[in-house]
C-alpha positions as CSV (number, residue, x, y, z in Angstrom):
1,M,32.5,1.8,6.1
2,H,33.5,-2.0,5.6
3,G,30.4,-2.9,7.3
4,T,28.3,-0.4,4.7
5,R,29.8,-1.7,1.7
6,G,28.9,-5.8,3.2
7,K,25.4,-4.4,3.7
8,M,25.3,-3.1,0.4
9,S,26.7,-6.5,-1.2
10,R,23.6,-8.3,-0.1
11,L,21.2,-5.9,-0.7
12,D,18.4,-7.6,-2.8
13,W,19.0,-5.0,-5.9
14,P,15.6,-7.0,-8.1
15,L,13.5,-5.9,-5.4
16,F,14.7,-2.2,-4.9
17,L,15.1,-1.9,-8.8
18,I,11.8,-2.6,-9.8
19,A,10.5,-0.1,-7.2
20,L,12.8,2.3,-8.8
21,L,11.1,1.3,-12.4
22,L,7.5,1.9,-11.2
23,C,8.7,5.7,-9.2
24,G,9.9,6.6,-13.1
25,I,6.6,5.3,-15.0
26,G,4.9,7.4,-11.8
27,L,6.8,10.5,-12.2
28,I,6.3,10.8,-16.1
29,N,2.6,10.3,-15.2
30,V,2.4,12.6,-12.8
31,Y,3.7,15.4,-15.3
32,S,1.5,13.9,-17.8
33,G,-1.5,14.1,-15.6
34,T,-0.9,17.3,-13.9
35,R,-0.1,19.4,-16.6
36,I,-2.1,22.1,-18.2
37,Y,-2.9,20.9,-22.5
38,N,-0.1,22.1,-24.2
39,T,1.9,24.0,-21.0
40,P,4.2,22.1,-18.4
41,G,3.1,21.3,-15.3
42,L,6.6,21.5,-13.3
43,P,5.4,22.1,-9.3
44,L,3.8,18.4,-8.8
45,F,6.1,16.5,-11.0
46,A,9.1,18.4,-8.8
47,R,7.5,17.5,-5.6
48,Q,7.1,14.1,-6.7
49,L,10.7,14.1,-7.4
50,V,11.5,15.3,-4.3
51,W,9.2,12.5,-2.7
52,I,11.0,9.7,-4.5
53,G,14.4,11.0,-3.4
54,M,13.6,11.0,0.4
55,G,11.7,7.8,-0.3
56,I,15.1,6.5,-1.4
57,F,16.7,7.7,1.7
58,V,14.0,6.4,4.0
59,F,14.5,2.6,2.6
60,F,18.3,2.6,3.1
61,L,17.7,4.4,6.4
62,F,15.4,0.8,7.7
63,Y,17.8,-1.3,5.2
64,L,21.3,-0.1,6.8
65,S,20.0,-0.2,9.9
66,G,21.4,-3.0,12.4
67,D,20.4,-6.7,13.1
68,G,17.0,-7.3,14.9
69,F,16.1,-3.2,15.0
70,V,13.2,-3.8,13.1
71,E,12.0,-6.2,15.6
72,Q,13.4,-4.4,18.6
73,I,11.2,-1.3,17.4
74,A,8.2,-3.3,16.2
75,N,5.7,-2.7,19.2
76,L,7.3,0.3,20.0
77,F,6.5,2.1,16.2
78,F,2.8,0.7,16.9
79,Y,2.0,2.6,19.9
80,F,3.4,6.0,18.8
81,I,1.5,5.4,15.3
82,L,-1.6,4.9,17.7
83,A,-0.8,8.3,19.7
84,C,-0.7,10.0,16.6
85,L,-3.8,8.5,15.3
86,A,-5.9,10.0,18.4
87,L,-3.8,13.4,18.2
88,V,-5.1,13.3,14.5
89,L,-9.0,13.0,16.1
90,L,-7.8,15.5,18.2
91,A,-5.7,18.6,16.6
92,G,-5.4,16.9,12.8
93,S,-5.8,19.1,9.8
94,A,-9.1,18.4,7.5
95,R,-9.6,18.5,3.9
96,M,-12.7,17.9,2.0
97,G,-14.4,16.8,5.4
98,A,-12.4,14.4,6.1
99,Q,-9.4,14.8,9.3
100,R,-6.5,12.6,8.3
101,W,-3.3,14.6,8.5
102,I,-1.1,16.2,11.0
103,A,0.8,19.5,10.1
104,I,4.6,19.4,10.6
105,G,6.1,22.8,9.2
106,G,5.4,23.1,5.5
107,F,4.3,18.8,5.6
108,N,1.1,17.0,5.8
109,F,1.6,13.8,7.8
110,Q,-0.8,11.1,7.2
111,P,-0.3,8.9,10.0
112,S,-3.1,6.2,8.8
113,E,-0.5,5.2,6.0
114,F,2.1,4.6,8.4
115,A,-0.4,2.3,10.7
116,K,-0.6,-0.2,7.7
117,I,3.3,-0.6,8.1
118,A,2.9,-1.0,12.2
119,L,0.0,-3.4,12.0
120,V,2.4,-5.9,9.8
121,L,5.2,-5.7,12.3
122,V,3.4,-6.1,15.6
123,F,1.7,-8.8,13.9
124,S,4.8,-10.6,12.9
125,R,5.8,-10.1,16.4
126,F,2.8,-11.7,17.9
127,F,2.0,-14.4,15.3
128,A,5.6,-15.6,15.3
129,D,5.5,-15.8,19.1
130,R,2.3,-18.2,18.8
131,Y,3.4,-20.3,15.7
132,G,3.3,-24.0,15.8
133,Y,3.3,-26.6,13.3
134,A,-0.3,-27.8,14.1
135,G,-1.4,-24.0,13.4
136,I,-2.5,-21.4,15.2
137,G,-6.1,-21.8,16.8
138,F,-9.0,-19.5,17.6
139,V,-8.4,-18.9,21.2
140,E,-4.3,-17.8,20.4
141,M,-5.1,-15.8,17.4
142,L,-8.3,-13.8,18.8
143,P,-6.3,-10.9,20.4
144,A,-5.1,-10.2,16.9
145,V,-8.4,-9.3,15.9
146,G,-8.3,-7.0,19.1
147,I,-4.9,-5.4,18.0
148,A,-6.3,-4.2,14.6
149,L,-9.5,-3.2,15.9
150,V,-7.9,-0.4,17.8
151,P,-6.1,1.7,14.8
152,F,-9.6,0.4,12.6
153,A,-11.7,2.3,14.8
154,L,-9.5,5.8,15.0
155,V,-9.2,5.9,11.2
156,A,-12.8,4.9,10.7
157,L,-13.5,7.9,12.8
158,Q,-11.6,10.3,10.8
159,P,-13.6,9.0,8.3
160,D,-11.3,7.0,6.1
161,L,-13.0,3.6,5.7
162,G,-10.9,2.6,2.7
163,T,-7.6,2.7,4.7
164,A,-9.3,1.1,7.9
165,G,-10.5,-2.0,5.3
166,I,-6.9,-2.2,4.1
167,F,-5.7,-2.9,8.1
168,L,-8.5,-6.1,8.3
169,I,-7.1,-7.0,5.0
170,I,-3.7,-7.3,6.5
171,L,-4.8,-8.9,9.0
172,A,-6.5,-11.5,6.8
173,G,-3.6,-11.8,4.9
174,M,-1.2,-12.2,8.2
175,M,-3.5,-15.0,9.5
176,V,-2.9,-17.0,6.0
177,V,0.6,-16.5,6.1
178,A,1.4,-17.1,10.0
179,G,-0.5,-20.6,9.2
180,V,-3.7,-20.0,11.6
181,R,-5.5,-23.2,11.1
182,L,-8.5,-23.3,7.9
183,R,-11.8,-24.1,9.8
184,V,-10.8,-21.2,11.6
185,L,-10.0,-19.0,8.8
186,L,-13.1,-20.1,7.2
187,S,-15.1,-19.5,10.5
188,L,-13.8,-15.8,10.6
189,T,-14.9,-15.6,6.8
190,A,-18.4,-16.6,7.4
191,L,-18.8,-13.8,10.5
192,A,-17.0,-11.4,8.6
193,A,-19.5,-11.9,5.3
194,L,-22.4,-11.9,7.9
195,A,-21.0,-8.6,9.8
196,V,-20.7,-6.9,5.8
197,P,-24.4,-6.2,5.8
198,A,-24.2,-3.9,9.7
199,L,-21.7,-1.5,7.8
200,W,-23.9,0.1,5.9
201,F,-25.8,1.5,8.9
202,V,-22.8,3.3,10.2
203,M,-21.8,4.9,6.6
204,K,-22.0,8.2,6.1
205,D,-24.2,9.3,3.1
206,Y,-21.5,9.9,0.9
207,Q,-19.9,6.6,2.0
208,K,-23.3,4.8,0.7
209,Q,-23.9,6.8,-2.3
210,R,-20.3,5.2,-3.3
211,V,-21.8,2.1,-2.8
212,L,-24.5,2.8,-4.6
213,T,-22.9,4.1,-8.0
214,F,-20.4,1.3,-7.8
215,L,-23.3,-1.0,-8.3
216,D,-24.9,1.2,-10.8
217,P,-22.7,4.3,-12.1
218,E,-25.2,5.6,-14.4
219,R,-27.6,6.6,-11.8
220,D,-25.7,9.9,-11.3
221,P,-23.3,10.2,-14.2
222,L,-22.4,13.9,-13.3
223,G,-22.4,13.5,-9.9
224,A,-21.2,10.3,-7.6
225,G,-20.6,8.2,-11.0
226,Y,-18.7,10.9,-12.5
227,H,-15.2,9.4,-11.2
228,V,-15.6,6.0,-12.5
229,I,-17.2,6.7,-15.6
230,Q,-14.7,9.0,-16.9
231,S,-11.9,6.5,-15.4
232,Q,-13.9,3.5,-17.8
233,I,-13.6,5.8,-21.1
234,A,-9.8,6.8,-20.3
235,V,-8.9,3.2,-20.0
236,G,-10.9,2.0,-22.9
237,S,-10.4,4.8,-25.3
238,G,-6.3,4.1,-24.6
239,G,-6.9,0.5,-27.3
240,F,-4.1,-1.7,-27.5
241,L,-1.4,1.1,-28.2
242,G,-2.8,3.8,-26.6
243,K,-2.9,7.9,-28.0
244,G,0.7,8.4,-26.9
245,Y,2.9,10.0,-23.7
246,L,1.0,13.2,-23.7
247,H,-1.5,13.0,-26.0
248,G,-4.3,11.7,-23.4
249,T,-7.2,14.1,-23.0
250,Q,-8.9,12.7,-20.6
251,G,-6.8,13.9,-17.8
252,S,-4.8,16.8,-19.7
253,L,-8.2,18.5,-20.1
254,R,-9.5,17.3,-16.4
255,F,-12.6,15.5,-17.5
256,L,-10.7,13.0,-14.7
257,P,-10.6,14.2,-11.6
258,E,-8.1,12.8,-8.9
259,Q,-5.8,11.9,-12.1
260,H,-2.3,12.1,-10.9
261,T,-3.8,10.1,-7.4
262,D,-6.5,7.6,-7.1
263,F,-6.9,7.6,-10.7
264,A,-3.1,7.8,-11.7
265,F,-3.4,4.2,-13.4
266,A,-5.9,5.4,-15.7
267,V,-4.5,8.4,-17.4
268,F,-1.6,5.6,-17.7
269,A,-3.8,3.3,-19.8
270,E,-5.1,6.3,-21.7
271,E,-1.6,6.9,-23.0
272,W,0.1,3.7,-23.0
273,G,-2.7,1.3,-24.0
274,F,-3.4,-2.2,-23.2
275,L,0.2,-3.1,-23.9
276,G,1.5,-0.7,-21.3
277,A,-1.1,-1.5,-19.0
278,I,0.4,-5.4,-19.3
279,V,4.0,-4.0,-18.8
280,L,2.8,-1.9,-15.5
281,L,0.8,-4.5,-14.4
282,A,4.1,-7.2,-15.4
283,L,6.4,-5.4,-13.0
284,F,3.9,-5.2,-9.9
285,G,3.9,-8.9,-10.1
286,L,7.4,-9.0,-9.7
287,L,7.0,-6.9,-6.7
288,V,4.6,-9.7,-5.2
289,Y,6.5,-12.3,-6.4
290,R,9.9,-11.0,-5.1
291,G,8.1,-10.4,-1.8
292,F,6.7,-13.9,-1.3
293,H,9.9,-15.2,-2.1
294,L,11.9,-13.7,0.0
295,A,9.0,-14.6,2.8
296,A,9.6,-18.5,1.2
297,R,13.1,-18.5,1.8
298,S,13.4,-16.9,5.4
299,Q,14.9,-18.9,7.7
300,D,13.6,-16.5,10.9
301,R,9.5,-16.6,11.4
302,F,9.7,-12.9,12.3
303,A,11.4,-12.2,9.2
304,S,9.2,-14.3,6.9
305,F,6.2,-13.0,8.4
306,V,7.6,-9.5,7.9
307,C,7.8,-10.2,4.3
308,G,4.9,-11.9,3.5
309,G,2.7,-9.2,5.4
310,M,4.2,-6.3,3.7
311,T,4.0,-8.0,0.4
312,V,0.1,-8.6,1.2
313,Y,0.1,-4.7,2.2
314,F,1.7,-3.9,-1.5
315,L,-0.9,-6.6,-3.1
316,A,-3.7,-5.2,-1.5
317,H,-3.0,-1.9,-2.7
318,I,-2.2,-2.6,-6.4
319,A,-5.6,-5.1,-6.5
320,I,-8.0,-2.2,-4.8
321,N,-6.6,1.0,-6.9
322,L,-7.2,-1.0,-10.1
323,A,-10.4,-2.6,-9.5
324,M,-11.7,0.9,-8.1
325,V,-10.1,2.7,-11.6
326,C,-11.9,-0.3,-13.8
327,G,-15.3,0.6,-11.8
328,L,-15.1,-3.1,-10.4
329,F,-14.9,-1.7,-6.8
330,P,-16.3,1.3,-5.2
331,V,-13.9,4.3,-5.0
332,V,-12.1,4.1,-1.4
333,G,-9.9,6.3,-2.4
334,I,-6.7,4.1,-2.2
335,P,-3.7,4.6,-4.0
336,L,-1.5,3.0,-6.5
337,P,2.1,1.9,-5.2
338,F,4.9,4.2,-6.1
339,V,2.6,5.5,-9.4
340,S,0.1,7.6,-7.7
341,Y,1.3,11.2,-6.7
342,G,1.7,11.1,-2.5
343,G,4.8,11.8,0.1
344,S,3.0,10.0,2.8
345,S,2.5,6.9,0.3
346,M,5.4,6.7,-1.1
347,M,7.7,7.3,2.7
348,T,5.7,4.6,3.2
349,N,6.0,2.3,0.4
350,M,10.1,2.7,0.7
351,M,10.0,2.2,4.2
352,A,7.8,-1.2,3.7
353,L,10.6,-1.9,1.1
354,G,13.2,-1.1,3.5
355,I,12.2,-3.5,6.0
356,I,11.9,-6.2,3.4
357,A,15.1,-5.6,2.5
358,N,16.7,-5.7,5.8
359,V,15.0,-8.4,7.1
360,A,16.1,-10.2,4.5
361,R,19.3,-9.6,4.5
362,T,20.0,-10.4,8.4
363,R,17.7,-13.3,8.9
364,Y,17.7,-16.2,6.0
365,T,20.2,-18.6,4.7
366,F,22.1,-17.7,1.5
367,Q,24.6,-19.3,-0.9
368,G,28.3,-18.0,0.3
369,Q,31.6,-18.9,-1.6
370,G,32.0,-21.7,0.9
371,G,28.7,-22.8,0.9
372,S,25.4,-22.2,2.9
373,E,25.6,-19.6,5.6
374,T,22.6,-18.3,8.3
375,V,23.4,-14.8,8.6
376,G,21.8,-12.8,12.3
377,G,19.5,-14.1,14.3
């Protein structure tokens, strides 16, 4: 009991409270986005409340785990997730042409969401073992590309190129955090830019349609361009102060598809306006700042890379979702952390925060009453 009290006293409360605020905003936004006009829409709202409660449990499950636990399970967790991704291709459940879930009881488990966390952990161990003050060279870094390509291929076959693309962004972010040499980063960036056109030939027709719609939303306004056009109308019609909570029309009248998942921000911006959107963006900015702050303060390479990598994970989701909603990026099905409806997404986000809080508690120097003290090791 004393140990638990001690751990609770060292919890990074700003990080946890920011997440709770975002969850609260997401919850009231799900209620507004999923209700039928002038009638209550309790079921999805109630389910999201359950997901938040389970997410808080997952947060403390990882936060209260012992010193070194996260590092010990990193590789094992990665292999477990790879096995789950293979199982999805063999016996997963499908919706709308995509095979992404494993049904367990009454719940659907999406392993690709947890693969993002597994990649950050396994990369943190990989780069921590190879870190040097002169930076990490091309040959030392090359196996990391192979590590990323395995889950990338498994998820691309589902098909889910949006999530598979996040794996490559996490790899790129981890290379920067871990100190891969600048000329290596520039060379890989050039190679990636040259390889992008080749993606066109492996895309399915609906994925090509999304790219063409991104370049010209008006080419198919009632088909592939419908999502983006309705989303832009919702965001723009909110004005400076918004239409008011429960007074948005694009979401409640079902003009806006996926209004509680991928396009949750459009519902929020319509009802709370530019001012509300700035407040929401400020909360996301604080979350990202706190993550990088903990990474910078860490005195342990593995912990520093975990905090930095998990923050890259959050930053990628926030940036891509907001760009997608505003028509600045193709629609790729990336949820907005803590705000979009979804069980796997909520569990993954809370798990990531719990891991950040755990390694920040056990592996960095803090000022106690008697001065500086190094915890864990």
